[in-house]
BAVEXNU-210559 format. One record per residue (C-alpha): chain; x, y, z; residue in three letters. Coordinates in steps of 0.001 Angstrom, whole numbers, always signed. Layout:
BAVEXNU-210559
 ch      px      py      pz  aa
  A       X       Y       Z ALA
...
end
This chain:
BAVEXNU-210559
 ch      px      py      pz  aa
  A  +15335  +41132  -18847 MET
  A  +15511  +40933  -15110 ALA
  A  +11626  +41106  -14968 SER
  A  +11419  +38281  -17437 GLU
  A  +13767  +36218  -15442 ASN
  A  +11755  +36841  -12308 LEU
  A   +8537  +35931  -14094 TYR
  A   +9980  +32692  -15470 SER
  A  +11349  +31680  -11950 LYS
  A   +7899  +32487  -10381 THR
  A   +6077  +30324  -13008 VAL
  A   +8545  +27502  -12437 GLN
  A   +8070  +27627   -8663 VAL
  A   +4310  +27681   -9083 GLY
  A   +4380  +24691  -11344 ARG
  A   +6549  +22739   -8915 ALA
  A   +4224  +23685   -6099 SER
  A   +1215  +22542   -8091 ALA
  A   +2971  +19268   -8806 ARG
  A   +3690  +18675   -5224 LYS
  A      +9  +19278   -4185 ARG
  A   -1132  +16737   -6713 VAL
  A   +1442  +14352   -5576 ALA
  A    +451  +14553   -2011 ARG
  A   -3202  +13834   -2967 VAL
  A   -2031  +10764   -4949 VAL
  A    +234   +9624   -2241 THR
  A   -2677   +9755    +407 GLU
  A   -5203   +8174   -1973 ALA
  A   -2807   +5273   -2803 LEU
  A   -1452   +4872    +716 SER
  A   -1278   +1162   +1993 PRO
  A   -3324   +2221   +4975 VAL
  A   -6230   +2865   +2493 HIS
  A   -5372     +54     -93 LEU
  A   -4964   -2883   +2283 VAL
  A   -8436   -2742   +4045 PRO
  A  -10127   -1707    +764 GLY
  A   -8873   -4564   -1136 LEU
  A   -9600   -6999   +1670 ILE
  A  -13263   -5775   +1585 LEU
  A  -13500   -6042   -2139 VAL
  A  -12024   -9562   -2435 VAL
  A  -14087  -10863    +551 ALA
  A  -17228   -9637   -1039 TRP
  A  -16378  -10828   -4612 LYS
  A  -15186  -14345   -3440 SER
  A  -18232  -15157   -1220 SER
  A  -21380  -16739   -2510 GLU
  A  -23321  -14971    +188 ASP
  A  -23057  -11140    +252 THR
  A  -23621  -10876   +3993 GLY
  A  -21040  -13416   +4697 GLU
  A  -18576  -11789   +2517 GLY
  A  -18995   -8486   +4075 VAL
  A  -18705   -9862   +7426 THR
  A  -15398  -11576   +6685 TRP
  A  -14276   -8541   +5022 GLY
  A  -14912   -6173   +7780 VAL
  A  -13395   -8645  +10298 LEU
  A  -10278   -9206   +8242 ALA
  A   -9819   -5535   +7449 ALA
  A  -10300   -4630  +11128 GLY
  A   -7864   -7100  +12356 LEU
  A   -5198   -6173   +9756 ALA
  A   -5250   -2440  +10167 MET
  A   -6971   -1310  +13466 ALA
  A   -3807   -2018  +15661 VAL
  A   -1295    -770  +13214 PRO
  A   -3367   +2559  +12808 ILE
  A   -3696   +3028  +16626 ALA
  A     -58   +2249  +17127 TYR
  A    +855   +4789  +14313 LEU
  A   -1195   +7504  +15886 ARG
  A    +222   +6900  +19379 ARG
  A   +3836   +7062  +18036 GLU
  A   +2962  +10270  +16087 LEU
  A   +1532  +11922  +19236 ARG
  A   +4613  +10894  +21132 ALA
  A   +6820  +12353  +18573 GLY
  A   +8776   +9034  +17929 ARG
  A   +8013   +9035  +14232 ILE
  A   +8149  +11971  +11821 SER
  A   +4790  +11543  +10006 ASP
  A   +2075   +9239   +9089 HIS
  A   +3979   +7943   +5956 ASN
  A   +6946   +7221   +8250 VAL
  A   +9471   +8800   +5689 ARG
  A  +12482   +8177   +8036 VAL
  A  +13651   +4630   +7302 ARG
  A  +15169   +4043  +10783 SER
  A  +11743   +4628  +12265 GLN
  A   +9955   +1960  +10136 ARG
  A  +11056   -1368  +11734 PRO
  A   +8728    -794  +14791 ARG
  A   +5600    +138  +12665 VAL
  A   +6448   -2914  +10423 LEU
  A   +6635   -5215  +13378 LEU
  A   +3303   -4274  +14571 VAL
  A   +1788   -4384  +11152 THR
  A   +3298   -7823  +10325 THR
  A   +1909   -9156  +13570 ALA
  A   -1503   -7906  +12734 SER
  A   -1443   -9242   +9235 ILE
  A    -269  -12741  +10475 LEU
  A   -3047  -12734  +13152 THR
  A   -5553  -11932  +10370 THR
  A   -4088  -14784   +8194 LEU
  A   -4524  -17175  +11182 GLY
  A   -8159  -16076  +11677 VAL
  A   -9323  -16315   +8036 VAL
  A   -7482  -19626   +7460 ALA
  A   -8908  -21282  +10619 ALA
  A  -12349  -19836  +10076 GLY
  A  -13169  -21253   +6645 ASP
  A  -13019  -17797   +5048 ALA
  A  -13432  -17487   +1293 PRO
  A  -10358  -18974    -419 ARG
  A   -9471  -15713   -2336 ASP
  A   -9409  -13836   +1040 LEU
  A   -7031  -16359   +2499 VAL
  A   -4794  -16003    -650 ALA
  A   -5038  -12171    -382 LEU
  A   -4038  -12030   +3226 VAL
  A   -1129  -14688   +2609 SER
  A    +144  -12434    -255 ALA
  A     -31   -9421   +1969 GLN
  A   +1964  -11153   +4718 ALA
  A   +4670  -12482   +2458 VAL
  A   +4994   -8990    +878 GLY
  A   +5075   -7232   +4144 LEU
  A   +7756   -9657   +5439 VAL
  A   +9865   -9227   +2264 LEU
  A   +9486   -5402   +2254 PHE
  A  +10313   -5278   +5935 GLY
  A  +13486   -7106   +5388 ILE
  A  +14554   -4945   +2550 ILE
  A  +13758   -1769   +4478 THR
  A  +16303   -2641   +7139 ARG
  A  +18875   -1637   +4595 TRP
  A  +17179    +207   +1833 TRP
  A  +14103   +2573   +1629 LYS
  A  +11944    +440    -874 ILE
  A   +8514   +2041   -1618 SER
  A   +5556    +589    +152 PHE
  A   +3345   +2882   -1709 HIS
  A   +4508   +1652   -5143 ALA
  A   +4504   -1942   -3995 GLY
  A   +1057   -1707   -2404 GLY
  A    -435     -94   -5467 THR
  A   +1035   -2713   -7832 ALA
  A    -104   -5518   -5618 GLY
  A   -3450   -4166   -5458 THR
  A   -3815   -3770   -9216 VAL
  A   -2444   -7236   -9784 THR
  A   -4847   -8799   -7390 THR
  A   -7835   -6991   -8672 LEU
  A   -6824   -8360  -12324 VAL
  A   -6625  -11784  -10944 LEU
  A  -10077  -11583   -9232 VAL
  A  -12067   -9573  -11694 PHE
  A  -10138  -10414  -15016 GLY
  A   -8239   -8485  -17713 PRO
  A  -10695   -5505  -17910 ARG
  A   -9071   -4422  -14567 LEU
  A   -5836   -3903  -16378 LEU
  A   -7266    -463  -16991 LEU
  A   -6212    +363  -13390 LEU
  A   -2421    -299  -14372 THR
  A   -1638   +3506  -14823 PRO
  A   -2213   +3839  -11025 LEU
  A   +1149   +2093  -10408 VAL
  A   +3349   +4742  -12253 PRO
  A   +1074   +7478  -10813 LEU
  A   +1858   +6195   -7242 ALA
  A   +5588   +5971   -8087 ALA
  A   +5551   +9447   -9642 TRP
  A   +3999  +10989   -6466 SER
  A   +6621   +9424   -4187 ARG
  A   +9552  +10645   -6279 VAL
  A   +7931  +14138   -6813 THR
  A   +7646  +14622   -2956 LEU
  A  +11351  +13492   -2702 GLY
  A  +10439  +10440    -361 ASP
  A  +11958   +7777   -2851 HIS
  A  +14293   +7685   -5747 THR
  A  +13034   +6177   -9141 PRO
  A  +14972   +2860   -8332 CYS
  A  +13102   +2584   -4971 GLN
  A   +9730   +2869   -6489 VAL
  A  +10539    +677   -9503 SER
  A  +11776   -2138   -7350 VAL
  A   +8853   -1660   -4866 GLY
  A   +6288   -1847   -7658 ALA
  A   +7893   -4875   -9347 ALA
  A   +8298   -6839   -5944 LEU
  A   +4609   -5894   -5017 GLY
  A   +3255   -7125   -8273 GLY
  A   +5269  -10340   -8470 VAL
  A   +4441  -11317   -4860 VAL
  A    +728  -10755   -5303 ALA
  A    +744  -12782   -8566 TRP
  A   +2721  -15577   -7394 VAL
  A   +1263  -16142   -3805 VAL
  A   -2273  -15280   -4551 PHE
  A   -2411  -17546   -7700 SER
  A    -756  -20383   -5867 TRP
  A   -2950  -20295   -2687 ILE
  A   -6429  -19563   -4335 ARG
end
């Protein structure tokens, strides 16, 4: 009996470990650090009549949006002022969010003033609004940026490419599952994050485009 209990516990531990390994891969793949520039590049390419121009705008906007925040994040990591690249500790997030918001707003100013494709302007506007709202909420509650970013990305892709991209919808609960499995968020935090990210993307992108 004792050996059976030990075997059962070993199997349970192994399964939990496997789930966490999968969750870490999903979390990294669906990180806003990857989704934001990737979506910018795709939308810029799709919404431009000239492929070269679209790629140029995409690279410029993605670089402006993410280069400084990523550099700042790496500097803070090296200095030990933040715990990890996902910034799990809520109290450490405001500084990173401030830098990221400044970068997104700068990007918005450039694409709006530079006659970029309208869908790109709409996308960066939605990202800016979402970032501000998530940042405000984060001061009091650890809402999930991963869930929000994934929901916003899928929503935007559906608006740009049509209903066939609804096939990507399972990515949203997958992102939510990964954050809860790793213990970084509660089910409520990922649910609210996904809902807010999707709504902001739908409303702001649709309105401005």
